[in-house]
PDB file with SEQRES, HELIX, SHEET and CRYST1 records, atoms N, CA, C and O in Angstrom:
SEQRES   1 A   61  MET ASN PHE PHE TRP LEU LEU ARG MET LYS ARG TRP ALA          
SEQRES   2 A   61  GLN HIS PRO PRO SER ARG ASN ARG VAL LEU LEU VAL LEU          
SEQRES   3 A   61  ALA VAL ILE ALA ILE CYS LEU LEU LEU TYR GLY ILE GLU          
SEQRES   4 A   61  HIS TRP PHE GLY TRP PRO GLU ALA LEU THR PRO ALA GLY          
SEQRES   5 A   61  SER GLY ARG ARG GLY PRO LEU LEU ARG                          
HELIX    1 AA1 PHE A    3  GLN A   14  1                                  12    
HELIX    2 AA2 ARG A   19  PHE A   42  1                                  24    
HELIX    3 AA3 GLU A   46  LEU A   48  5                                   3    
CRYST1    1.000    1.000    1.000  90.00  90.00  90.00 P 1           1          
ATOM      1  N   MET A   1     107.135 126.609  53.598  1.00  0.00           N  
ATOM      2  CA  MET A   1     107.907 125.329  53.435  1.00  0.00           C  
ATOM      3  C   MET A   1     108.868 125.630  52.389  1.00  0.00           C  
ATOM      4  O   MET A   1     108.569 126.305  51.404  1.00  0.00           O  
ATOM      5  N   ASN A   2     110.122 125.094  52.610  1.00  0.00           N  
ATOM      6  CA  ASN A   2     111.121 125.109  51.734  1.00  0.00           C  
ATOM      7  C   ASN A   2     110.879 124.432  50.411  1.00  0.00           C  
ATOM      8  O   ASN A   2     110.210 123.398  50.399  1.00  0.00           O  
ATOM      9  N   PHE A   3     111.391 124.952  49.246  1.00  0.00           N  
ATOM     10  CA  PHE A   3     111.168 124.282  47.949  1.00  0.00           C  
ATOM     11  C   PHE A   3     111.982 122.867  48.002  1.00  0.00           C  
ATOM     12  O   PHE A   3     111.570 121.891  47.376  1.00  0.00           O  
ATOM     13  N   PHE A   4     113.002 122.833  48.684  1.00  0.00           N  
ATOM     14  CA  PHE A   4     113.809 121.550  48.635  1.00  0.00           C  
ATOM     15  C   PHE A   4     113.070 120.447  49.457  1.00  0.00           C  
ATOM     16  O   PHE A   4     113.318 119.262  49.236  1.00  0.00           O  
ATOM     17  N   TRP A   5     112.164 120.827  50.402  1.00  0.00           N  
ATOM     18  CA  TRP A   5     111.462 119.878  51.144  1.00  0.00           C  
ATOM     19  C   TRP A   5     110.342 119.297  50.228  1.00  0.00           C  
ATOM     20  O   TRP A   5     110.024 118.113  50.333  1.00  0.00           O  
ATOM     21  N   LEU A   6     109.727 120.153  49.306  1.00  0.00           N  
ATOM     22  CA  LEU A   6     108.780 119.700  48.437  1.00  0.00           C  
ATOM     23  C   LEU A   6     109.419 118.642  47.424  1.00  0.00           C  
ATOM     24  O   LEU A   6     108.807 117.615  47.131  1.00  0.00           O  
ATOM     25  N   LEU A   7     110.612 118.927  46.932  1.00  0.00           N  
ATOM     26  CA  LEU A   7     111.259 117.897  46.100  1.00  0.00           C  
ATOM     27  C   LEU A   7     111.512 116.630  46.785  1.00  0.00           C  
ATOM     28  O   LEU A   7     111.364 115.556  46.202  1.00  0.00           O  
ATOM     29  N   ARG A   8     111.936 116.730  48.154  1.00  0.00           N  
ATOM     30  CA  ARG A   8     112.141 115.554  48.921  1.00  0.00           C  
ATOM     31  C   ARG A   8     110.947 114.752  49.101  1.00  0.00           C  
ATOM     32  O   ARG A   8     111.011 113.527  49.000  1.00  0.00           O  
ATOM     33  N   MET A   9     109.768 115.406  49.383  1.00  0.00           N  
ATOM     34  CA  MET A   9     108.440 114.724  49.487  1.00  0.00           C  
ATOM     35  C   MET A   9     108.131 114.117  48.150  1.00  0.00           C  
ATOM     36  O   MET A   9     107.603 113.005  48.145  1.00  0.00           O  
ATOM     37  N   LYS A  10     108.401 114.724  47.008  1.00  0.00           N  
ATOM     38  CA  LYS A  10     108.149 114.121  45.639  1.00  0.00           C  
ATOM     39  C   LYS A  10     108.924 112.871  45.474  1.00  0.00           C  
ATOM     40  O   LYS A  10     108.415 111.851  45.010  1.00  0.00           O  
ATOM     41  N   ARG A  11     110.190 112.955  45.865  1.00  0.00           N  
ATOM     42  CA  ARG A  11     111.148 111.777  45.587  1.00  0.00           C  
ATOM     43  C   ARG A  11     110.605 110.584  46.555  1.00  0.00           C  
ATOM     44  O   ARG A  11     110.551 109.437  46.112  1.00  0.00           O  
ATOM     45  N   TRP A  12     110.224 110.869  47.819  1.00  0.00           N  
ATOM     46  CA  TRP A  12     109.752 109.799  48.650  1.00  0.00           C  
ATOM     47  C   TRP A  12     108.426 109.229  48.071  1.00  0.00           C  
ATOM     48  O   TRP A  12     108.227 108.015  48.119  1.00  0.00           O  
ATOM     49  N   ALA A  13     107.527 110.067  47.531  1.00  0.00           N  
ATOM     50  CA  ALA A  13     106.336 109.521  46.870  1.00  0.00           C  
ATOM     51  C   ALA A  13     106.581 108.669  45.726  1.00  0.00           C  
ATOM     52  O   ALA A  13     105.884 107.677  45.510  1.00  0.00           O  
ATOM     53  N   GLN A  14     107.620 109.043  44.927  1.00  0.00           N  
ATOM     54  CA  GLN A  14     107.880 108.161  43.813  1.00  0.00           C  
ATOM     55  C   GLN A  14     108.696 106.964  44.115  1.00  0.00           C  
ATOM     56  O   GLN A  14     108.524 105.930  43.469  1.00  0.00           O  
ATOM     57  N   HIS A  15     109.608 107.048  45.097  1.00  0.00           N  
ATOM     58  CA  HIS A  15     110.474 105.962  45.454  1.00  0.00           C  
ATOM     59  C   HIS A  15     110.372 105.745  47.013  1.00  0.00           C  
ATOM     60  O   HIS A  15     111.304 106.162  47.701  1.00  0.00           O  
ATOM     61  N   PRO A  16     109.335 105.142  47.597  1.00  0.00           N  
ATOM     62  CA  PRO A  16     109.152 105.070  48.992  1.00  0.00           C  
ATOM     63  C   PRO A  16     110.259 104.217  49.642  1.00  0.00           C  
ATOM     64  O   PRO A  16     110.900 103.433  48.943  1.00  0.00           O  
ATOM     65  N   PRO A  17     110.485 104.339  50.874  1.00  0.00           N  
ATOM     66  CA  PRO A  17     111.665 103.586  51.575  1.00  0.00           C  
ATOM     67  C   PRO A  17     111.123 102.182  51.661  1.00  0.00           C  
ATOM     68  O   PRO A  17     109.926 101.897  51.626  1.00  0.00           O  
ATOM     69  N   SER A  18     112.143 101.319  51.780  1.00  0.00           N  
ATOM     70  CA  SER A  18     112.017  99.806  51.832  1.00  0.00           C  
ATOM     71  C   SER A  18     111.241  99.451  53.123  1.00  0.00           C  
ATOM     72  O   SER A  18     111.123 100.275  54.030  1.00  0.00           O  
ATOM     73  N   ARG A  19     110.765  98.324  53.181  1.00  0.00           N  
ATOM     74  CA  ARG A  19     110.014  97.860  54.318  1.00  0.00           C  
ATOM     75  C   ARG A  19     111.044  97.713  55.445  1.00  0.00           C  
ATOM     76  O   ARG A  19     110.677  98.050  56.571  1.00  0.00           O  
ATOM     77  N   ASN A  20     112.175  97.293  55.291  1.00  0.00           N  
ATOM     78  CA  ASN A  20     113.194  97.165  56.304  1.00  0.00           C  
ATOM     79  C   ASN A  20     113.527  98.567  56.974  1.00  0.00           C  
ATOM     80  O   ASN A  20     113.681  98.704  58.188  1.00  0.00           O  
ATOM     81  N   ARG A  21     113.622  99.607  56.029  1.00  0.00           N  
ATOM     82  CA  ARG A  21     113.884 100.929  56.587  1.00  0.00           C  
ATOM     83  C   ARG A  21     112.764 101.438  57.427  1.00  0.00           C  
ATOM     84  O   ARG A  21     112.998 102.102  58.437  1.00  0.00           O  
ATOM     85  N   VAL A  22     111.627 101.167  57.065  1.00  0.00           N  
ATOM     86  CA  VAL A  22     110.469 101.619  57.801  1.00  0.00           C  
ATOM     87  C   VAL A  22     110.412 100.879  59.176  1.00  0.00           C  
ATOM     88  O   VAL A  22     110.092 101.470  60.208  1.00  0.00           O  
ATOM     89  N   LEU A  23     110.726  99.612  59.139  1.00  0.00           N  
ATOM     90  CA  LEU A  23     110.794  98.855  60.440  1.00  0.00           C  
ATOM     91  C   LEU A  23     111.795  99.384  61.227  1.00  0.00           C  
ATOM     92  O   LEU A  23     111.512  99.539  62.415  1.00  0.00           O  
ATOM     93  N   LEU A  24     113.018  99.733  60.813  1.00  0.00           N  
ATOM     94  CA  LEU A  24     114.077 100.198  61.532  1.00  0.00           C  
ATOM     95  C   LEU A  24     113.771 101.531  62.220  1.00  0.00           C  
ATOM     96  O   LEU A  24     114.139 101.742  63.376  1.00  0.00           O  
ATOM     97  N   VAL A  25     113.089 102.430  61.491  1.00  0.00           N  
ATOM     98  CA  VAL A  25     112.608 103.767  61.974  1.00  0.00           C  
ATOM     99  C   VAL A  25     111.590 103.526  63.125  1.00  0.00           C  
ATOM    100  O   VAL A  25     111.634 104.207  64.150  1.00  0.00           O  
ATOM    101  N   LEU A  26     110.735 102.610  62.948  1.00  0.00           N  
ATOM    102  CA  LEU A  26     109.697 102.416  63.900  1.00  0.00           C  
ATOM    103  C   LEU A  26     110.341 101.727  65.208  1.00  0.00           C  
ATOM    104  O   LEU A  26     109.911 101.983  66.333  1.00  0.00           O  
ATOM    105  N   ALA A  27     111.314 100.910  64.995  1.00  0.00           N  
ATOM    106  CA  ALA A  27     112.015 100.263  66.175  1.00  0.00           C  
ATOM    107  C   ALA A  27     112.774 101.327  66.962  1.00  0.00           C  
ATOM    108  O   ALA A  27     112.795 101.312  68.193  1.00  0.00           O  
ATOM    109  N   VAL A  28     113.413 102.274  66.211  1.00  0.00           N  
ATOM    110  CA  VAL A  28     114.183 103.301  67.051  1.00  0.00           C  
ATOM    111  C   VAL A  28     113.164 104.140  67.765  1.00  0.00           C  
ATOM    112  O   VAL A  28     113.339 104.474  68.936  1.00  0.00           O  
ATOM    113  N   ILE A  29     112.101 104.487  67.078  1.00  0.00           N  
ATOM    114  CA  ILE A  29     111.123 105.311  67.798  1.00  0.00           C  
ATOM    115  C   ILE A  29     110.524 104.584  69.012  1.00  0.00           C  
ATOM    116  O   ILE A  29     110.341 105.210  70.055  1.00  0.00           O  
ATOM    117  N   ALA A  30     110.194 103.197  68.904  1.00  0.00           N  
ATOM    118  CA  ALA A  30     109.686 102.439  70.049  1.00  0.00           C  
ATOM    119  C   ALA A  30     110.748 102.439  71.182  1.00  0.00           C  
ATOM    120  O   ALA A  30     110.383 102.591  72.348  1.00  0.00           O  
ATOM    121  N   ILE A  31     112.108 102.266  70.847  1.00  0.00           N  
ATOM    122  CA  ILE A  31     113.009 102.299  71.841  1.00  0.00           C  
ATOM    123  C   ILE A  31     113.088 103.587  72.712  1.00  0.00           C  
ATOM    124  O   ILE A  31     113.200 103.611  73.937  1.00  0.00           O  
ATOM    125  N   CYS A  32     113.007 104.690  71.843  1.00  0.00           N  
ATOM    126  CA  CYS A  32     113.082 106.028  72.427  1.00  0.00           C  
ATOM    127  C   CYS A  32     111.874 106.170  73.400  1.00  0.00           C  
ATOM    128  O   CYS A  32     112.026 106.643  74.526  1.00  0.00           O  
ATOM    129  N   LEU A  33     110.678 105.748  72.933  1.00  0.00           N  
ATOM    130  CA  LEU A  33     109.469 105.984  73.942  1.00  0.00           C  
ATOM    131  C   LEU A  33     109.660 105.043  75.077  1.00  0.00           C  
ATOM    132  O   LEU A  33     109.374 105.456  76.201  1.00  0.00           O  
ATOM    133  N   LEU A  34     110.123 103.788  74.924  1.00  0.00           N  
ATOM    134  CA  LEU A  34     110.344 102.952  75.974  1.00  0.00           C  
ATOM    135  C   LEU A  34     111.315 103.554  77.091  1.00  0.00           C  
ATOM    136  O   LEU A  34     111.086 103.432  78.295  1.00  0.00           O  
ATOM    137  N   LEU A  35     112.338 104.166  76.605  1.00  0.00           N  
ATOM    138  CA  LEU A  35     113.293 104.756  77.532  1.00  0.00           C  
ATOM    139  C   LEU A  35     112.628 105.887  78.272  1.00  0.00           C  
ATOM    140  O   LEU A  35     112.723 106.011  79.493  1.00  0.00           O  
ATOM    141  N   TYR A  36     111.920 106.744  77.459  1.00  0.00           N  
ATOM    142  CA  TYR A  36     111.180 107.878  78.018  1.00  0.00           C  
ATOM    143  C   TYR A  36     110.230 107.443  79.159  1.00  0.00           C  
ATOM    144  O   TYR A  36     110.166 108.034  80.237  1.00  0.00           O  
ATOM    145  N   GLY A  37     109.502 106.361  78.826  1.00  0.00           N  
ATOM    146  CA  GLY A  37     108.417 105.728  79.840  1.00  0.00           C  
ATOM    147  C   GLY A  37     109.200 105.250  81.137  1.00  0.00           C  
ATOM    148  O   GLY A  37     108.806 105.517  82.272  1.00  0.00           O  
ATOM    149  N   ILE A  38     110.247 104.580  80.886  1.00  0.00           N  
ATOM    150  CA  ILE A  38     111.004 104.032  82.190  1.00  0.00           C  
ATOM    151  C   ILE A  38     111.510 105.206  82.934  1.00  0.00           C  
ATOM    152  O   ILE A  38     111.469 105.161  84.164  1.00  0.00           O  
ATOM    153  N   GLU A  39     111.982 106.251  82.338  1.00  0.00           N  
ATOM    154  CA  GLU A  39     112.493 107.442  83.040  1.00  0.00           C  
ATOM    155  C   GLU A  39     111.318 108.195  83.785  1.00  0.00           C  
ATOM    156  O   GLU A  39     111.427 108.615  84.937  1.00  0.00           O  
ATOM    157  N   HIS A  40     110.170 108.323  82.998  1.00  0.00           N  
ATOM    158  CA  HIS A  40     109.081 108.967  83.671  1.00  0.00           C  
ATOM    159  C   HIS A  40     108.451 108.226  84.811  1.00  0.00           C  
ATOM    160  O   HIS A  40     107.912 108.847  85.727  1.00  0.00           O  
ATOM    161  N   TRP A  41     108.503 106.882  84.783  1.00  0.00           N  
ATOM    162  CA  TRP A  41     107.746 106.206  85.851  1.00  0.00           C  
ATOM    163  C   TRP A  41     108.695 105.907  87.017  1.00  0.00           C  
ATOM    164  O   TRP A  41     108.251 105.850  88.164  1.00  0.00           O  
ATOM    165  N   PHE A  42     110.019 105.713  86.741  1.00  0.00           N  
ATOM    166  CA  PHE A  42     111.028 105.373  87.731  1.00  0.00           C  
ATOM    167  C   PHE A  42     111.883 106.436  88.234  1.00  0.00           C  
ATOM    168  O   PHE A  42     112.485 106.399  89.307  1.00  0.00           O  
ATOM    169  N   GLY A  43     111.899 107.455  87.327  1.00  0.00           N  
ATOM    170  CA  GLY A  43     112.840 108.640  87.687  1.00  0.00           C  
ATOM    171  C   GLY A  43     114.130 108.520  87.177  1.00  0.00           C  
ATOM    172  O   GLY A  43     114.508 107.465  86.667  1.00  0.00           O  
ATOM    173  N   TRP A  44     114.854 109.522  87.271  1.00  0.00           N  
ATOM    174  CA  TRP A  44     116.310 109.551  86.808  1.00  0.00           C  
ATOM    175  C   TRP A  44     117.193 109.061  88.000  1.00  0.00           C  
ATOM    176  O   TRP A  44     117.091 109.558  89.122  1.00  0.00           O  
ATOM    177  N   PRO A  45     118.109 108.005  87.678  1.00  0.00           N  
ATOM    178  CA  PRO A  45     118.986 107.542  88.791  1.00  0.00           C  
ATOM    179  C   PRO A  45     119.927 108.636  89.277  1.00  0.00           C  
ATOM    180  O   PRO A  45     120.547 109.402  88.540  1.00  0.00           O  
ATOM    181  N   GLU A  46     119.957 108.617  90.621  1.00  0.00           N  
ATOM    182  CA  GLU A  46     120.867 109.484  91.384  1.00  0.00           C  
ATOM    183  C   GLU A  46     122.365 109.387  90.905  1.00  0.00           C  
ATOM    184  O   GLU A  46     123.089 110.375  90.786  1.00  0.00           O  
ATOM    185  N   ALA A  47     122.706 108.249  90.675  1.00  0.00           N  
ATOM    186  CA  ALA A  47     124.164 107.967  90.289  1.00  0.00           C  
ATOM    187  C   ALA A  47     124.499 108.649  88.907  1.00  0.00           C  
ATOM    188  O   ALA A  47     125.679 108.861  88.625  1.00  0.00           O  
ATOM    189  N   LEU A  48     123.546 108.975  88.090  1.00  0.00           N  
ATOM    190  CA  LEU A  48     123.776 109.507  86.791  1.00  0.00           C  
ATOM    191  C   LEU A  48     123.615 111.051  86.767  1.00  0.00           C  
ATOM    192  O   LEU A  48     123.802 111.727  85.756  1.00  0.00           O  
ATOM    193  N   THR A  49     123.261 111.530  87.936  1.00  0.00           N  
ATOM    194  CA  THR A  49     123.185 113.071  88.068  1.00  0.00           C  
ATOM    195  C   THR A  49     124.554 113.578  88.310  1.00  0.00           C  
ATOM    196  O   THR A  49     125.235 113.085  89.210  1.00  0.00           O  
ATOM    197  N   PRO A  50     125.014 114.572  87.529  1.00  0.00           N  
ATOM    198  CA  PRO A  50     126.364 115.053  87.822  1.00  0.00           C  
ATOM    199  C   PRO A  50     126.191 115.964  89.091  1.00  0.00           C  
ATOM    200  O   PRO A  50     125.195 116.657  89.297  1.00  0.00           O  
ATOM    201  N   ALA A  51     127.259 115.879  89.896  1.00  0.00           N  
ATOM    202  CA  ALA A  51     127.430 116.634  91.108  1.00  0.00           C  
ATOM    203  C   ALA A  51     128.033 118.042  90.721  1.00  0.00           C  
ATOM    204  O   ALA A  51     129.069 118.157  90.067  1.00  0.00           O  
ATOM    205  N   GLY A  52     127.290 119.092  91.187  1.00  0.00           N  
ATOM    206  CA  GLY A  52     127.716 120.441  90.910  1.00  0.00           C  
ATOM    207  C   GLY A  52     129.032 120.851  91.693  1.00  0.00           C  
ATOM    208  O   GLY A  52     129.204 120.395  92.823  1.00  0.00           O  
ATOM    209  N   SER A  53     129.841 121.589  91.198  1.00  0.00           N  
ATOM    210  CA  SER A  53     131.120 122.057  91.823  1.00  0.00           C  
ATOM    211  C   SER A  53     130.904 123.204  92.705  1.00  0.00           C  
ATOM    212  O   SER A  53     131.759 123.595  93.500  1.00  0.00           O  
ATOM    213  N   GLY A  54     129.720 123.755  92.553  1.00  0.00           N  
ATOM    214  CA  GLY A  54     129.537 124.956  93.480  1.00  0.00           C  
ATOM    215  C   GLY A  54     129.972 126.211  92.794  1.00  0.00           C  
ATOM    216  O   GLY A  54     129.580 127.285  93.251  1.00  0.00           O  
ATOM    217  N   ARG A  55     130.673 126.182  91.840  1.00  0.00           N  
ATOM    218  CA  ARG A  55     131.183 127.309  91.115  1.00  0.00           C  
ATOM    219  C   ARG A  55     130.379 127.747  90.072  1.00  0.00           C  
ATOM    220  O   ARG A  55     129.888 126.868  89.364  1.00  0.00           O  
ATOM    221  N   ARG A  56     130.121 128.964  89.803  1.00  0.00           N  
ATOM    222  CA  ARG A  56     129.273 129.351  88.740  1.00  0.00           C  
ATOM    223  C   ARG A  56     130.171 129.869  87.559  1.00  0.00           C  
ATOM    224  O   ARG A  56     131.192 130.516  87.790  1.00  0.00           O  
ATOM    225  N   GLY A  57     129.788 129.586  86.380  1.00  0.00           N  
ATOM    226  CA  GLY A  57     130.489 130.056  85.290  1.00  0.00           C  
ATOM    227  C   GLY A  57     130.317 131.602  85.061  1.00  0.00           C  
ATOM    228  O   GLY A  57     129.508 132.216  85.758  1.00  0.00           O  
ATOM    229  N   PRO A  58     131.042 132.232  84.119  1.00  0.00           N  
ATOM    230  CA  PRO A  58     130.834 133.738  83.969  1.00  0.00           C  
ATOM    231  C   PRO A  58     129.476 134.084  83.334  1.00  0.00           C  
ATOM    232  O   PRO A  58     129.003 135.208  83.503  1.00  0.00           O  
ATOM    233  N   LEU A  59     128.833 133.152  82.607  1.00  0.00           N  
ATOM    234  CA  LEU A  59     127.593 133.579  81.980  1.00  0.00           C  
ATOM    235  C   LEU A  59     126.359 133.098  82.865  1.00  0.00           C  
ATOM    236  O   LEU A  59     125.209 133.311  82.482  1.00  0.00           O  
ATOM    237  N   LEU A  60     126.626 132.459  84.031  1.00  0.00           N  
ATOM    238  CA  LEU A  60     125.531 131.888  84.895  1.00  0.00           C  
ATOM    239  C   LEU A  60     125.230 132.665  85.972  1.00  0.00           C  
ATOM    240  O   LEU A  60     124.676 132.091  86.910  1.00  0.00           O  
ATOM    241  N   ARG A  61     125.482 133.947  86.080  1.00  0.00           N  
ATOM    242  CA  ARG A  61     125.362 134.765  87.356  1.00  0.00           C  
ATOM    243  C   ARG A  61     123.916 135.179  87.436  1.00  0.00           C  
ATOM    244  O   ARG A  61     123.521 135.862  88.381  1.00  0.00           O  
TER     245      ARG A  61                                                      
END                                                                             
């Protein structure tokens, strides 16, 4: 583990984030999990899948 991460953990332990910041992070995580669940159960929409041009790039041979 990097020394700077230890300093960051010490700073977080001494000055924890506010309640609103924690709720914001939890809300963002919940939204991401919700989107993942919707994609997992219903699949990816065909309209959002890019159509391949049939040409391969120089590194994809």
